[in-house]
py3Dmol code that shows the C-alpha trace and the ligand (Angstrom):
import py3Dmol

protein = """\
ATOM      1  CA  MET A   1       6.746  -5.345   1.347  1.00  0.00           C
ATOM      2  CA  LYS A   2       6.577  -1.590   1.022  1.00  0.00           C
ATOM      3  CA  LEU A   3       3.623  -0.065  -0.912  1.00  0.00           C
ATOM      4  CA  PHE A   4       3.851   2.823  -3.162  1.00  0.00           C
ATOM      5  CA  ILE A   5       1.042   4.575  -5.073  1.00  0.00           C
ATOM      6  CA  ASP A   6       1.375   4.541  -8.962  1.00  0.00           C
ATOM      7  CA  THR A   7      -0.275   7.807 -10.035  1.00  0.00           C
ATOM      8  CA  ALA A   8       0.330  11.494 -10.717  1.00  0.00           C
ATOM      9  CA  ASN A   9      -3.138  12.378  -9.567  1.00  0.00           C
ATOM     10  CA  LEU A  10      -2.771  14.907  -6.761  1.00  0.00           C
ATOM     11  CA  LYS A  11      -6.329  14.046  -5.195  1.00  0.00           C
ATOM     12  CA  GLU A  12      -5.349  10.408  -5.178  1.00  0.00           C
ATOM     13  CA  ILE A  13      -1.887  11.130  -3.570  1.00  0.00           C
ATOM     14  CA  GLU A  14      -3.304  13.529  -0.996  1.00  0.00           C
ATOM     15  CA  GLU A  15      -5.847  10.794   0.117  1.00  0.00           C
ATOM     16  CA  ALA A  16      -3.159   8.238   0.202  1.00  0.00           C
ATOM     17  CA  SER A  17      -0.773  10.362   2.131  1.00  0.00           C
ATOM     18  CA  HIS A  18      -2.952   9.820   5.028  1.00  0.00           C
ATOM     19  CA  TRP A  19      -2.869   5.992   4.739  1.00  0.00           C
ATOM     20  CA  PRO A  20      -0.269   4.405   7.048  1.00  0.00           C
ATOM     21  CA  PHE A  21       0.630   1.643   4.440  1.00  0.00           C
ATOM     22  CA  VAL A  22       1.523   4.021   1.582  1.00  0.00           C
ATOM     23  CA  CYS A  23       5.187   5.240   1.755  1.00  0.00           C
ATOM     24  CA  GLY A  24       6.043   6.383  -1.816  1.00  0.00           C
ATOM     25  CA  VAL A  25       4.890   7.447  -5.254  1.00  0.00           C
ATOM     26  CA  THR A  26       5.831   6.411  -8.725  1.00  0.00           C
ATOM     27  CA  THR A  27       4.942   8.343 -11.759  1.00  0.00           C
ATOM     28  CA  ASN A  28       5.538   8.072 -15.581  1.00  0.00           C
ATOM     29  CA  PRO A  29       5.144  10.373 -18.568  1.00  0.00           C
ATOM     30  CA  SER A  30       1.707   8.773 -19.320  1.00  0.00           C
ATOM     31  CA  LEU A  31       0.489   9.332 -15.924  1.00  0.00           C
ATOM     32  CA  ILE A  32       1.703  12.925 -15.942  1.00  0.00           C
ATOM     33  CA  ALA A  33       0.094  13.587 -19.273  1.00  0.00           C
ATOM     34  CA  LYS A  34      -3.378  12.831 -17.829  1.00  0.00           C
ATOM     35  CA  GLU A  35      -3.195  15.679 -15.268  1.00  0.00           C
ATOM     36  CA  GLY A  36      -2.802  18.671 -17.399  1.00  0.00           C
ATOM     37  CA  LEU A  37       0.056  20.129 -15.385  1.00  0.00           C
ATOM     38  CA  SER A  38       3.777  20.269 -16.048  1.00  0.00           C
ATOM     39  CA  GLN A  39       5.906  17.434 -14.676  1.00  0.00           C
ATOM     40  CA  LYS A  40       7.732  19.999 -12.475  1.00  0.00           C
ATOM     41  CA  GLU A  41       4.458  21.381 -10.981  1.00  0.00           C
ATOM     42  CA  ILE A  42       3.301  17.734 -10.301  1.00  0.00           C
ATOM     43  CA  ILE A  43       6.482  16.535  -8.766  1.00  0.00           C
ATOM     44  CA  GLU A  44       6.877  19.753  -6.502  1.00  0.00           C
ATOM     45  CA  HIS A  45       3.309  19.238  -5.392  1.00  0.00           C
ATOM     46  CA  ILE A  46       3.863  15.506  -4.644  1.00  0.00           C
ATOM     47  CA  ALA A  47       6.989  16.260  -2.631  1.00  0.00           C
ATOM     48  CA  ARG A  48       4.854  18.447  -0.275  1.00  0.00           C
ATOM     49  CA  LEU A  49       2.501  15.578   0.374  1.00  0.00           C
ATOM     50  CA  ILE A  50       4.749  12.499   0.698  1.00  0.00           C
ATOM     51  CA  ASP A  51       7.816  12.053   2.571  1.00  0.00           C
ATOM     52  CA  GLY A  52       9.087   9.021   0.889  1.00  0.00           C
ATOM     53  CA  PRO A  53      10.581   8.043  -2.358  1.00  0.00           C
ATOM     54  CA  ILE A  54       9.112   9.813  -5.426  1.00  0.00           C
ATOM     55  CA  SER A  55      10.116   8.539  -8.759  1.00  0.00           C
ATOM     56  CA  ALA A  56      10.097  11.170 -11.491  1.00  0.00           C
ATOM     57  CA  GLU A  57      10.975   9.863 -15.012  1.00  0.00           C
ATOM     58  CA  VAL A  58      13.294  11.394 -17.570  1.00  0.00           C
ATOM     59  CA  THR A  59      12.138  11.666 -21.212  1.00  0.00           C
ATOM     60  CA  ALA A  60      15.429  12.419 -23.026  1.00  0.00           C
ATOM     61  CA  GLU A  61      16.697   9.402 -24.952  1.00  0.00           C
ATOM     62  CA  ASP A  62      20.563  10.159 -24.846  1.00  0.00           C
ATOM     63  CA  TYR A  63      22.857  10.196 -21.862  1.00  0.00           C
ATOM     64  CA  ASP A  64      23.637  13.907 -21.679  1.00  0.00           C
ATOM     65  CA  GLY A  65      19.920  14.736 -21.970  1.00  0.00           C
ATOM     66  CA  MET A  66      19.016  12.260 -19.349  1.00  0.00           C
ATOM     67  CA  LEU A  67      21.632  13.375 -17.031  1.00  0.00           C
ATOM     68  CA  ALA A  68      20.726  17.051 -17.398  1.00  0.00           C
ATOM     69  CA  GLN A  69      16.973  16.221 -16.705  1.00  0.00           C
ATOM     70  CA  ALA A  70      17.863  13.980 -13.753  1.00  0.00           C
ATOM     71  CA  HIS A  71      19.828  16.902 -12.148  1.00  0.00           C
ATOM     72  CA  GLU A  72      16.872  19.240 -12.613  1.00  0.00           C
ATOM     73  CA  LEU A  73      14.324  16.764 -11.211  1.00  0.00           C
ATOM     74  CA  TYR A  74      16.529  15.707  -8.291  1.00  0.00           C
ATOM     75  CA  LYS A  75      16.834  19.417  -7.299  1.00  0.00           C
ATOM     76  CA  ILE A  76      13.124  19.552  -6.536  1.00  0.00           C
ATOM     77  CA  LYS A  77      13.621  17.494  -3.286  1.00  0.00           C
ATOM     78  CA  PRO A  78      16.973  15.844  -2.993  1.00  0.00           C
ATOM     79  CA  SER A  79      15.837  13.905   0.155  1.00  0.00           C
ATOM     80  CA  ASN A  80      13.017  12.176  -1.806  1.00  0.00           C
ATOM     81  CA  ILE A  81      13.458  12.187  -5.571  1.00  0.00           C
ATOM     82  CA  VAL A  82      14.253   8.972  -7.368  1.00  0.00           C
ATOM     83  CA  ILE A  83      15.178   9.357 -10.890  1.00  0.00           C
ATOM     84  CA  LYS A  84      13.307   6.987 -13.208  1.00  0.00           C
ATOM     85  CA  LEU A  85      15.297   5.805 -16.132  1.00  0.00           C
ATOM     86  CA  PRO A  86      14.509   3.702 -19.246  1.00  0.00           C
ATOM     87  CA  MET A  87      15.809   0.225 -19.826  1.00  0.00           C
ATOM     88  CA  THR A  88      18.253   1.443 -22.571  1.00  0.00           C
ATOM     89  CA  ILE A  89      22.105   1.564 -22.651  1.00  0.00           C
ATOM     90  CA  PRO A  90      22.082   5.427 -22.088  1.00  0.00           C
ATOM     91  CA  GLY A  91      19.561   4.799 -19.390  1.00  0.00           C
ATOM     92  CA  LEU A  92      21.752   2.259 -17.537  1.00  0.00           C
ATOM     93  CA  GLN A  93      24.838   4.505 -18.289  1.00  0.00           C
ATOM     94  CA  THR A  94      22.959   7.360 -16.409  1.00  0.00           C
ATOM     95  CA  ALA A  95      21.940   4.987 -13.631  1.00  0.00           C
ATOM     96  CA  LYS A  96      25.636   4.141 -13.034  1.00  0.00           C
ATOM     97  CA  ARG A  97      26.687   7.760 -13.155  1.00  0.00           C
ATOM     98  CA  LEU A  98      23.940   8.775 -10.653  1.00  0.00           C
ATOM     99  CA  TYR A  99      24.879   5.968  -8.365  1.00  0.00           C
ATOM    100  CA  GLU A 100      28.367   7.603  -8.233  1.00  0.00           C
ATOM    101  CA  GLU A 101      26.707  10.879  -7.480  1.00  0.00           C
ATOM    102  CA  HIS A 102      24.496   9.227  -4.738  1.00  0.00           C
ATOM    103  CA  ILE A 103      21.300  10.041  -6.540  1.00  0.00           C
ATOM    104  CA  PRO A 104      18.900   7.149  -6.330  1.00  0.00           C
ATOM    105  CA  THR A 105      17.400   5.643  -9.564  1.00  0.00           C
ATOM    106  CA  ASN A 106      14.565   3.500 -10.733  1.00  0.00           C
ATOM    107  CA  VAL A 107      15.148   1.632 -13.976  1.00  0.00           C
ATOM    108  CA  THR A 108      11.663   1.066 -15.577  1.00  0.00           C
ATOM    109  CA  LEU A 109      10.107  -0.923 -18.229  1.00  0.00           C
ATOM    110  CA  CYS A 110      11.799  -4.210 -17.157  1.00  0.00           C
ATOM    111  CA  PHE A 111      10.231  -7.322 -18.823  1.00  0.00           C
ATOM    112  CA  SER A 112      13.086  -9.928 -18.446  1.00  0.00           C
ATOM    113  CA  GLN A 113      15.623 -11.359 -16.125  1.00  0.00           C
ATOM    114  CA  SER A 114      18.380 -10.409 -18.366  1.00  0.00           C
ATOM    115  CA  GLN A 115      17.278  -6.781 -18.265  1.00  0.00           C
ATOM    116  CA  ALA A 116      17.090  -6.937 -14.511  1.00  0.00           C
ATOM    117  CA  LEU A 117      20.585  -8.308 -14.191  1.00  0.00           C
ATOM    118  CA  LEU A 118      22.004  -5.413 -16.466  1.00  0.00           C
ATOM    119  CA  ALA A 119      20.262  -2.835 -14.192  1.00  0.00           C
ATOM    120  CA  MET A 120      21.539  -4.483 -11.119  1.00  0.00           C
ATOM    121  CA  GLU A 121      25.010  -4.572 -12.425  1.00  0.00           C
ATOM    122  CA  SER A 122      24.650  -0.872 -13.198  1.00  0.00           C
ATOM    123  CA  HIS A 123      23.786  -0.085  -9.586  1.00  0.00           C
ATOM    124  CA  ALA A 124      20.301   0.926 -10.070  1.00  0.00           C
ATOM    125  CA  THR A 125      18.661   1.609  -6.626  1.00  0.00           C
ATOM    126  CA  TYR A 126      15.343   0.078  -7.886  1.00  0.00           C
ATOM    127  CA  ILE A 127      14.305  -2.108 -10.836  1.00  0.00           C
ATOM    128  CA  SER A 128      10.683  -1.992 -12.009  1.00  0.00           C
ATOM    129  CA  PRO A 129       9.344  -5.261 -13.685  1.00  0.00           C
ATOM    130  CA  PHE A 130       5.953  -4.567 -15.249  1.00  0.00           C
ATOM    131  CA  LEU A 131       3.669  -7.420 -14.246  1.00  0.00           C
ATOM    132  CA  GLY A 132       0.322  -6.294 -15.851  1.00  0.00           C
ATOM    133  CA  ARG A 133       1.778  -5.604 -19.317  1.00  0.00           C
ATOM    134  CA  LEU A 134       3.602  -9.077 -19.272  1.00  0.00           C
ATOM    135  CA  ASP A 135       0.511 -10.981 -18.332  1.00  0.00           C
ATOM    136  CA  ASP A 136      -1.627  -8.927 -20.843  1.00  0.00           C
ATOM    137  CA  ASN A 137       0.744 -10.189 -23.445  1.00  0.00           C
ATOM    138  CA  GLY A 138       0.803 -13.874 -22.399  1.00  0.00           C
ATOM    139  CA  TRP A 139       4.028 -13.938 -20.403  1.00  0.00           C
ATOM    140  CA  ASP A 140       4.233 -15.008 -16.734  1.00  0.00           C
ATOM    141  CA  SER A 141       4.879 -12.205 -14.427  1.00  0.00           C
ATOM    142  CA  ALA A 142       5.200 -14.239 -11.303  1.00  0.00           C
ATOM    143  CA  ARG A 143       8.071 -16.182 -12.799  1.00  0.00           C
ATOM    144  CA  LEU A 144       9.797 -12.957 -13.679  1.00  0.00           C
ATOM    145  CA  ILE A 145       9.472 -11.624 -10.031  1.00  0.00           C
ATOM    146  CA  GLU A 146      10.731 -15.027  -8.771  1.00  0.00           C
ATOM    147  CA  ASP A 147      13.758 -15.044 -11.186  1.00  0.00           C
ATOM    148  CA  ILE A 148      14.776 -11.488 -10.130  1.00  0.00           C
ATOM    149  CA  VAL A 149      14.393 -12.434  -6.397  1.00  0.00           C
ATOM    150  CA  THR A 150      16.777 -15.307  -7.134  1.00  0.00           C
ATOM    151  CA  LEU A 151      19.294 -13.023  -8.918  1.00  0.00           C
ATOM    152  CA  LYS A 152      19.422 -10.762  -5.923  1.00  0.00           C
ATOM    153  CA  LYS A 153      19.880 -13.675  -3.534  1.00  0.00           C
ATOM    154  CA  ASN A 154      22.560 -15.230  -5.752  1.00  0.00           C
ATOM    155  CA  TYR A 155      24.781 -12.112  -6.065  1.00  0.00           C
ATOM    156  CA  GLY A 156      23.731 -10.000  -3.135  1.00  0.00           C
ATOM    157  CA  TYR A 157      22.656  -7.025  -5.175  1.00  0.00           C
ATOM    158  CA  ASP A 158      21.332  -4.083  -3.324  1.00  0.00           C
ATOM    159  CA  THR A 159      18.868  -3.156  -5.966  1.00  0.00           C
ATOM    160  CA  LYS A 160      15.245  -3.278  -4.746  1.00  0.00           C
ATOM    161  CA  ILE A 161      12.540  -4.705  -6.793  1.00  0.00           C
ATOM    162  CA  ILE A 162       9.346  -2.684  -7.394  1.00  0.00           C
ATOM    163  CA  ALA A 163       6.458  -4.839  -8.797  1.00  0.00           C
ATOM    164  CA  ALA A 164       4.996  -2.310 -11.161  1.00  0.00           C
ATOM    165  CA  SER A 165       2.111  -2.305 -13.800  1.00  0.00           C
ATOM    166  CA  ILE A 166      -0.074  -3.796 -11.145  1.00  0.00           C
ATOM    167  CA  ARG A 167      -3.636  -4.621 -12.303  1.00  0.00           C
ATOM    168  CA  SER A 168      -5.236  -6.514  -9.296  1.00  0.00           C
ATOM    169  CA  VAL A 169      -4.994  -7.647  -5.698  1.00  0.00           C
ATOM    170  CA  ARG A 170      -3.739 -10.843  -6.803  1.00  0.00           C
ATOM    171  CA  HIS A 171      -0.527  -9.130  -8.294  1.00  0.00           C
ATOM    172  CA  VAL A 172       0.255  -7.543  -4.958  1.00  0.00           C
ATOM    173  CA  GLU A 173      -0.282 -10.657  -3.063  1.00  0.00           C
ATOM    174  CA  GLU A 174       1.762 -12.559  -5.561  1.00  0.00           C
ATOM    175  CA  ALA A 175       4.593  -9.966  -5.528  1.00  0.00           C
ATOM    176  CA  ALA A 176       4.696  -9.982  -1.667  1.00  0.00           C
ATOM    177  CA  HIS A 177       4.543 -13.921  -1.627  1.00  0.00           C
ATOM    178  CA  LEU A 178       7.581 -13.983  -3.956  1.00  0.00           C
ATOM    179  CA  GLY A 179       9.658 -11.488  -2.015  1.00  0.00           C
ATOM    180  CA  SER A 180       9.417  -8.249  -4.003  1.00  0.00           C
ATOM    181  CA  ASP A 181      10.703  -5.245  -1.953  1.00  0.00           C
ATOM    182  CA  VAL A 182       7.942  -2.992  -3.161  1.00  0.00           C
ATOM    183  CA  ALA A 183       4.700  -2.910  -5.060  1.00  0.00           C
ATOM    184  CA  THR A 184       3.649   0.242  -6.697  1.00  0.00           C
ATOM    185  CA  VAL A 185      -0.050   0.117  -6.956  1.00  0.00           C
ATOM    186  CA  PRO A 186      -2.791   2.235  -8.549  1.00  0.00           C
ATOM    187  CA  TYR A 187      -5.336   4.021  -6.261  1.00  0.00           C
ATOM    188  CA  LYS A 188      -8.116   1.740  -7.263  1.00  0.00           C
ATOM    189  CA  VAL A 189      -6.227  -1.398  -6.465  1.00  0.00           C
ATOM    190  CA  LEU A 190      -4.935  -0.038  -3.156  1.00  0.00           C
ATOM    191  CA  LYS A 191      -8.510   0.613  -2.116  1.00  0.00           C
ATOM    192  CA  LYS A 192      -9.383  -3.128  -3.052  1.00  0.00           C
ATOM    193  CA  LEU A 193      -6.474  -4.415  -1.002  1.00  0.00           C
ATOM    194  CA  ILE A 194      -8.308  -3.615   2.339  1.00  0.00           C
ATOM    195  CA  SER A 195     -11.904  -4.774   1.406  1.00  0.00           C
ATOM    196  CA  HIS A 196     -13.379  -8.250   1.841  1.00  0.00           C
ATOM    197  CA  PRO A 197     -17.120  -9.094   1.925  1.00  0.00           C
ATOM    198  CA  LEU A 198     -16.755 -11.046   5.007  1.00  0.00           C
ATOM    199  CA  THR A 199     -15.247  -7.918   6.776  1.00  0.00           C
ATOM    200  CA  ASP A 200     -18.138  -5.843   5.492  1.00  0.00           C
ATOM    201  CA  SER A 201     -20.857  -8.376   6.725  1.00  0.00           C
ATOM    202  CA  GLY A 202     -18.879  -8.889  10.071  1.00  0.00           C
ATOM    203  CA  LEU A 203     -18.828  -5.184  10.656  1.00  0.00           C
ATOM    204  CA  ALA A 204     -22.652  -4.866   9.952  1.00  0.00           C
ATOM    205  CA  THR A 205     -23.434  -7.525  12.488  1.00  0.00           C
ATOM    206  CA  PHE A 206     -21.136  -5.915  15.030  1.00  0.00           C
ATOM    207  CA  ALA A 207     -22.875  -2.534  14.481  1.00  0.00           C
ATOM    208  CA  VAL A 208     -26.325  -4.169  14.973  1.00  0.00           C
ATOM    209  CA  ASP A 209     -25.171  -5.989  18.135  1.00  0.00           C
ATOM    210  CA  ALA A 210     -23.544  -2.952  19.591  1.00  0.00           C
ATOM    211  CA  ALA A 211     -26.560  -0.935  19.186  1.00  0.00           C
ATOM    212  CA  LYS A 212     -28.466  -3.683  21.252  1.00  0.00           C
ATOM    213  CA  THR A 213     -25.969  -3.445  24.012  1.00  0.00           C
ATOM    214  CA  ALA A 214     -26.080   0.357  23.930  1.00  0.00           C
ATOM    215  CA  LYS A 215     -29.717   0.124  24.947  1.00  0.00           C
ATOM    216  CA  ILE A 216     -28.992  -1.688  28.081  1.00  0.00           C
ATOM    217  CA  THR A 217     -28.808   0.853  31.057  1.00  0.00           C
ATOM    218  CA  LYS A 218     -27.798  -0.263  34.425  1.00  0.00           C
TER     219      LYS A 218
END
"""
ligand_1 = """\
10
G3P
O 4.546 3.431 -13.371
C 4.758 2.361 -14.312
C 3.694 1.244 -14.412
O 3.180 0.977 -13.242
C 2.751 1.432 -15.469
O 1.582 0.683 -15.413
O -0.793 0.070 -16.071
O 0.463 1.514 -17.467
O 1.027 -0.924 -17.365
P 0.494 0.263 -16.588
"""
view = py3Dmol.view(width=600, height=400)
view.addModel(protein, "pdb")
view.setStyle({"model": 0}, {"cartoon": {"style": "trace"}})
view.addModel(ligand_1, "xyz")
view.setStyle({"model": 1}, {"stick": {}})
view.zoomTo()
view.show()
């Protein structure tokens, strides 16, 4: 499963750009709003840091507005920009049109199997089910991933699943276990993926023992 970083924070992205397991970035209007720069500035900067898919979200609500914004965002770096679109009829119309123009898309705010089906039928490149927000509200996010993976298998859709709204290591592990193509993960959770107390204690013991060996001179 591929891992993207889910942030618009340039310091976090700069650090993650040196990690071999991070190969893309997703942003949204709320993440951008935290940074105090324009969306264009942020996306341009990210495009200099990461050579992988970078999701940039449109904010217009109508088809013409979305399409115009999509073209502007795509121009920033055509080799990497993925246009993030809302789960609405105009959003899916835009996904279909951008597919015809060979511009990749990521349909966001997916909370049900039927929404995923519509995005796949509209030729979205990616679909983003929101795990954390589902679980926060008493639904079962693992079940949704499982259902979307089944849809893909049943009909051979090319759309890739991005497990989004990740809150924990468990969400990432579950998404991988169930066959999600990608998980987009906040910086803090990415850091937690590599840590384990037994790794830490094992390393501490190895360091002590290595120091003992280093004292032995032949
Ligand atoms: O990028 C979209 C998604 O990952 C948002 O996550 O934490 O705001 O539910 P969150």
